[in-house]
N, C-alpha and C positions, 0 to 999 in steps of 0.2 A: 504493499499499500503506500502511497506517496501523495503528499500535499505540497502545493507551491503557492505563494503569493507575490504579487508585484505590483508597481505603481509605474505608470508611463506617461510620456510626453512627446511632442512632436516638434522637429526643427527642419529647416530646409537644407538642401545639399552643401551649402556653404557653412552650415553651423549657425546661421542667424535665426533667433527665435521668431516664430510665427506669432503675430499679435494675439494674445489670449482674449477670449471673450468674457470679459469681466462684467457681470451684472451687479448692480446697486439697486436696492430697494430702500425707500425712505418714507416715513410718515412723521407725524408731529410728535411721536414719543419715543422712536428709536431709529436706529440705522443699522441695517442687516447687510454685510458684505458677503457673498457667497464665494467660495473658494476657487481659485484658478482651475480651470480644467487642466488635468495632468497631460502633458505632452512629451514625447520621447523621440529622439533621433539615435540610431545606432549604426556603428560602422567597424570595419577591420582596416588595417594598413598593410600595404604590400610589403614583401620581405626585402626587395632590393632598394627601393626608393622612398618608402614610407607614403605611398600615394593613398589618399582616403578612398575606400571603397564601400559605399553604402550597402547595408544589408537589411533584410526584414527584421522587424522588432520581434523578439522571442515571446509572443503571447498567444499562441495558437495552441489548441489542445489536441489537435488531430495527431495520432500516434505518439501522444504523451505518455501511454502506458509502456512503451517500448524504450524510452530514452535512457534508461539505466542498464539495459541488457548489453553485456559485454559482447555478445554475438552481433550487436549492431540493430538499429531499428528494424531492418528488413532482414535480419539474419544471414549477413554476409561473411561473417568471421567464424573461423575455428578458434576455440580456446579450451581452457583446462577445466571448465566447469564451474568454477567460483568467481565471485565478484572481484573485479580487479585484476584477474589472472592475466597473463600474457596471451596475445591474440594474433591471428594471421588472416588476412582477407583471402577468400576463395576466389574472389574476381581479380584477375591479374591486373587489370588497369587501375585497380584501387590501391595497389601495393606501391609504397614510395621506396626509393632506394636507400640503403643503410646510410645512416647519419654518422657523424663523428662520435657521438655517444650512442654507440649501437644498442647497449644494453637496456636504453630507455624506449627504443623503438617499439618493442611488443606491448607497451603499456598505453597504446594510443586511445584506449577508451577513457583514460585518466589524465595523461599528459597533454598539455597544450603548448603549442609553438606561439611565440609572440604575435605572429602575423595572423593567427588564428583568434587572438583574443578580442573580446567584444567591448569597444568604447561606447560611452553613452554621453549625451547631452540632454538635459531635462530642466524643466522650469519648476520642478518639485523634486525633493530627494527621492531617488529611485532604489528600492530595496527588492531583492529577489531571494527568497528563503526556500530551500528545497529540502525534503526529508523523505528517504525511501526506507522501507523495512519489509523484511521477508524472513519466514522461517521462525524458529524457536531461539531461546536464549543459548541452547547448546550448539546449534548448527546454522544460525540465521545469518542474515546479511543486513547492514545498515549503512546509510550514506547521508551525509549532511552537507549541503553547499549553501553558501551565503555570498551574496554580491551586493555592494552598497556603493552608490555613486551620488555626489552632490555637486551642484554647480555654485561657484563662487559668484559669477556673473554669467552672461550668456555665452562667453568664450572659454572660460576657464572652469574645468571639472576635475575632480579627483576621487578616488574611493579605495576600497580594498575588496579582495576575495578570499574565501576560505573553502577548502574542499576536503572532507575526510570521510574515508570508508573503511569499513572493517567486515571482512567476510570470514566467519569462523569455519565454514567448509563442512560439507556433508561427509566427507571422507577423511581419514586420518592424515595428519600433517599436511593440511591443505589451506591454512589460515593466510589472509591477506591484511596488511594494514597499511594504508597509503594516505599520505597527508600532503597538502599544498596550501601555502598561505602566500599572499602577494599584494602589492600595492600598484596603483596606476595613476596616471593623470594625463590631461589633455589640454591644449590651448589652440584654438582655432581663431586666429585674427586675419585681418586683411593683409598684413605684411608678414607676420610671423606665425608659424604653426609648429607645434611641438607634441609629441606622444612619448611617454615614459612607462615601461612596465618592468616590475621586478616580481619575480616568482621563485619560491624555494620549496623543492619537492624532497620528500622523504618517503622511501618505498621499502616495506619490508614483506618478504613473502616466504612462508614455509613450503618445502618441497617434499613430496612423496614419491616422485619418480613413476607415478601411475600404479595401478593395481597389479598384483603379481600374476593373476590369471583372469582374462576376460570372462572365462565361463562362470565367474561369480555373477556376471550380469546376463551373458547370452544363454547360459545353460546351467542354472544353479542346482538342477537335479543331479547333475553328474559330480557335484562337489562333496565334501565330507558331510556325513550325517544325513545326507539325502534331503537336505532342506530345499524347498522350491523358491524361497526368496531369502536373501540375507539383509540385515540392517546395514546401511552404508558405512557405519562406524565400525562393524565388525569385519568388513573385508579387508584383507591383509595388503599392504603396499610395499613398494620396494625400499623406500627410504624413510628414515625418521631422524630427528635431531639435525635437520638439513635446512639451511636458509639461504637465500639471496637477498642482499641489500643494496639499493641504489639511492644515491643522494645527488641532487643537481640544483643549482640555482642559475638564473640568468638575469641580466639587466639589459634591456633592449631600449635605445633612445633613437628616435628619428625626428629630425626638426628641419625646418627650411625657412628662408627669408625671401620674400618677393619684392621685386622692383616693378613699379608700374605707374599708373597715373589715375587720377580721379575723373570719372566721366560725369559731366554735369547732367542733371535731370533734363529731358526734353519736353516734359509736361504731358505727354501722351499716356494712355492708361496704364501701359506696362512699364513705364519708365518715369516715375513721379519722384524719385529720391536720387541723390548723388551716390555713386557707387565706385569702390576701388577696383581697377581692372589690372590684374598682374600680367606683366610681360615676361619677366625673366625670374627664375627661382633658383637659389643657391641651396644645395641640400647636403646634409650630413646623416648618416645612419651608423649607429654603433651597436654591437652586440658583444656582451662580455658573459662567458659561462664557464661554470666548472662542475664536472660531473665525477663521481666515484662509484666503483662497483666492488662488491665483496660477496664471495661465496664461502660458506662455512659448513662444514660437515664434520659431525662426531661419529658417524656411523655410516658404513657403506658396504653392502653385499660383496663378496668376492667375485671379481670378474664383471662387476657392473659396468666399470669403465675399462677400456682396453689397455691403457698406459698410464704410468705414474712417472713424473718427471722431477718433481720437487719433494724433498722431505720437509713436511710442515711440522714436526715435532709432535706435540700432545694431540693436535687435531689431525684427523684423517685428511682434510683439506682446509686451507685457509688462504684463498686466492683474493688478490686485490689489484686493481689498477685506478689510475686516476687521469683525467683528462682536463686541460685548461685551454680555452681559446678566446681570442679577441679578434673582432672584425670591423674595419672602418670602411665605409664607402662615402665618396665625395663626388658630387654630381652637379651640373648645370643644366637647367631645362628652359627652353623657350616655349612659353605657355600657349596652349590651345586657345583660340577664340579671342585673342586680344585685338584683332582686327578682322576683316571679312576675308582676308587672304590667308589667315592662319587657321587652316582647316584641321590641323593636327598638331599635337605636341611633340617636341623633339628633345631628347635628353642624351647627354654624354656623361660617363661616369668612370671612375677608376675605384677599385677595391683592393684592400690588403688584408690578408688573414694570417695570424699566427697561431699555431697548434702546438701544444706541448703535452706529452704522454709519458707516463710513468708505468713501467712494467716489471713483473717479478723477474729475478734471473734464477737460473738452474742451480746456483750454489746456495740460493736462498738467503744469502747474507748481504747482497748488493741490489741495486734497483738499476734497471735498464732505462735511459732517458732518450727520447725521440723528440726532435724538434722539426717542424715543417712550416714553410712559408708559401703563401700563393699571392700572386698580383694578377688581377684580371682588369682588362679595359673593356667597357661595354657602351651600348647605346640602345635607346628605346624610341620607337615611333608609335604614338597612340592618338586615337580619337575616341573621346568619352561622351562628348557632348551631342545633342540631338536625339531623336526618337527612332531613327531608321537604321542607321549603320553605325557600328562601334568596332574598333579593333585595337590590338596591341601587338606590337612586334618587338621582341627583346632579344638581343645577342650580346655574348661576351667571350673573349679569348684570353687564355692564360699567358703570362709574360715573365714568369720567374719561378725557377726551381721545379717543384713538383707540378706547377701549373703550366708548364711549357708543353704545348701540344693538346691541352685540354681546350674544349670550346663548348658552348651551349647556345642553341638557338631555338626559340619557341615563340609562337604566335596564336592568337585566337581572335576570332570574328563573330560577330553576331549582326543579322540582318533581319529586322522585323518589319512586316508589311500586313496590310489588310487583304483578306480572301473572302469576297462576299461579306458576310457578317462576322467573320472570324478574324482573330489576330494569330498570325503565324510567325514563328521564329526559327530561323535557321543559324546553327552555331557550328563553327568550324575551329579545329584546334590542330595544331602540328608542332612537332619538337624533334630536333636532331641534337645529340650530344655526344661527345667523345671524353670520357672522365675516367679518372683513376678510381679503382674501388676503394671504399672507406678504409680507413686506417686499420681498424680491428679485423678486417678481413685479410689484411696484409701481414699484420703483426699482432700476436697475442701469446702471453706466457702464463701458464697456470700449472696446477698439480697433474691435471689429466689431459690437458690440451695445450700444446706448445708449437707455434708455427711462426715462420718468417718467410713470407712469399714475395717473388718479384713477378707481380701480375702485369699483363698487357692492359692497356686502356680498354675500357668497355664502350662499344659504339651503339648507340640506340637511334632508331628512327621510328616516330609514331605519327599517324594520321587519325583523327577522330572527326565524326559528323553527328550532328544532333538536330532533330527536327521536332518541334513543340507546336501543337495545335490546341489552343486554349479551350475552345469550345467542345471539342470532341474528347477532351481530357486525355489526349494522346501525347506520349513522348517516345520518340524512337531514336536510339543512339547506337552507333557502330563504329568500329576501329581496328586498326591492324598495326602491329608493332614488329620490327625486325630487330635482333639484338646479335651483335658478334662479340664474342669473348664474355658471354653471360657468366656472372660470378655467382656461386651458389655454395651452400653447405651440403656436402655429398652424404653418403651412407655412414660414413664414420664420423659425421658431424665436423668434418675438416673443410675449409674453404677450397674450392676448385673453379677452374674456368672451362666452359664448353669449347671444344674445339671446332665447332661448326656453327653455322648461323641457326638461330632459333626464331620462328615466327609464331605469333599469337594473333587470333582473330577473334573478335567478340562482338556481340549484338545484344542490345537490351531493349525490350518493350514495355512501356508503363502504359497499361490502358485501365482507366477507371470508369465504372458504370454507376448510373443513379437512376432510380425509379421511386419517386416520391420520398419516403424517409428511409428506403433501402438503398444501401450502398455496397459495391463490390469494387475493392482495389486489387489490381493484378500487377506483378511484375515478373517477367520471364527473360532470363539471361542465357544465351548460348555462347559457349566459347570453345575453341579448338587450338591445342598447342602442337607444334610439329615434333616435339620430342618430349613424349609422356614420361620417359625415364628420368630426365634431368629436371624437367618442368612440369610436374603432374597438376592437373586442373580438372575439375568436374565439368563435364560438358554442358550440363543443365543445372540451372539453379532457380527456384520458384519461391514466390511470396504472394500469398492471397489473404485478403482481409475483408470478412463479410460482416456487415454491422448495420443497425439502425441508428439514425441520428435525428433527434427532435430537440424541441425546447418545452420546458415545464415551468410551474410556478410563475405564471404571468410572463412567460418567455424571458426569464432572468437567469434560468438554469438550463444549460446546454448539456445534452446527455448523449453518449455513444454506448451501445451495448452490442457487443459482438464477439468474434472469434477470428483468430488469424492463424496461418500455417506456414511454415517455412520447410522447404526440401531442396536436396540436391543429390545429384546421381552419384553412384559408388565411383571411388577413386582412390589411389594410393596417397593418401593425405600425408603431408609432412608430419614427421615426429617431433618430440620435444625432448631436449636434454637439459636437465637442471644446471650442470656444471659450466654451461656457457649461456643459459637462459635464451636459447634460441631455437627456432623450428629448422628442421633439416630433412633431407631424404630418408625414408625408412631404410633400417638396415637390411642387408641381403637375406640374412637368417631370420627376420622378424617382419614379413610383409603381410599387412592386413588391409582390407578394403574398409573405408569409412563412407557413410552416406546410404541413400537408399531408404532413409528412415525420416517420417515427417515429425516435426514437433509442433503441437497444437497447444495454443493459449487461449483461454476465454477471459473477457475483461469487461468492466464498466468504468467508463471514462467520463469525467464530469468537469463542468466549469461553472463556477457561480461568481459573476462579477470579475474580480481579479484573482480569484483563487481556483486553482486547478488541483484535481485529486482524482486517484484511480484505485481500483482493486482489480487484482489480476491473478489468475491461477495459471501457473506455468507447468508445461508438459502434462496436460490432462489426459493425454492418450497413452500414458505409462500403463503397461500391463494389458492393453487392448489388443496388442498385436506382438509379433516376435520382437524380441530386444536385441537381436542379433547384431544390429548396427546402431544402437543407441549411444553412439560416441560422436564427439566432435573433434577429438584428437585421439590417435592411437593409445589405447589402455587408461584413458581418461574419460569415464563415463559422464553422460549428460546428468544434470541434477534431477532428482526425482521431483514429484509433484510438491509444489511449494506455493 
């Protein structure tokens, strides 16, 4: 069950407050002033140049019952079964490349990059409190999220966010405890704009290595004592007294100063006040981050890991590594729209990044230190104004040390037009890159995994197209990607590169239907990989949501009652290894199929004014069919009814 409250307001795309409709009633005995209607404006900033990107305000209650599921709103992710556990998308086009702090990557359901952070500007203090709870005190899950923002004036805002989750876990040694606390601020002026984000993450996770025998789930009658079903806590697991701990903080600052002129009001209806028109913008973006990873194990079965490289003394394993990075980007932009000939914005920039890594040494007494620097020069052409055509083209090339020979080029375009009485949007995306694999895929030293690789650069090219027809409730998306020197974790959980090109083709159709209060939402994804051994993917992934939606209590209470199902076809899903906290290809002597099993949830989703809440029963189809494939990762069962 979950409940959330919020307060909201509205600002225009430049951060200027829309005049509030203040109403005053007077009589001879008193004066009553009604409160200002709450208004809210919300946006992200881009990674490279800190460009303001308006987003939809988070007030809708559709799909709200799925917002805390680690498998994603529409069930795209494999994970280990518990709240906050590591996850990996089954849809290839949703998988990001490994980052500098690779051990944080599997926690995408909790961790948030600064360019995903939501900034707000509101004429009243904005508060969003969220609480989720499932299960009992012994095996339940809880999560609390708090977001607060207040404006000093119409341009300056600041606030804080807190996110804490605790998943006790249905199975032994499965608990998770993740915490994030942060501060943020923004200033949106005519000449100066700035955004600042500070977040500090602490993530602790117990590891059980999966259950010792899948038959405790798939065929319990074959196990000891002839039981037909086992309590989750009584099923033996491979590991105990084993933990992974990740810490990370970052400070992200992006600011710019605009040079321009003041345009005098013309007196016509749409131009009645003087306004500042920026011509040139000077940009600086900085990110400072530090991450540490530690793996601790007091007990490991014999032969659970193939190799041992470092004697860690009293502990079976006590692995650690740290990463520190600082990146600065400086740019100058000729602004779009400052006169009738400036149809697009043009930006040139240069970035410098310094990375430092500390790794364990095989003698366990010293630390191996690695320093890497990158310098890139880049440019961007963009058109964001208008209602018909928008595009952004961004390219950068490496100029120093490890960056030499690396380049990235990406572009996106959206075209919006009327077709009869409907609005049709066509979106195209393309990207080409030649980049070195992430540091931890090239170097990592620990008790059971030790590698130093000289990998070639990974060359990727991708093209995607998307068609959205609003009135038909139709969205069709398709894409193809080609990868040379694809870098992956092999059957031994070691980094490797493919010696051939690999292609992936994908198509997704979202088609929703409505008949009165009855709704049926559908998503169907088909994808095909040219090498299923190195890059296994399920060919078919489905999501369906059948519900009724209506308003009650004088139309102030919005209600959704329904059930949804997620399903994907069988495939050799990646396995998970605790000692590196990563997904990898299944071992040759332990091949299992995952999938071919639906997960059905039923729910009641409600919204009363600014409060959203829901009640949901997860995996209600448990026991109604064969449990042979009721896993989302090899040897990690799906949670039972909760």
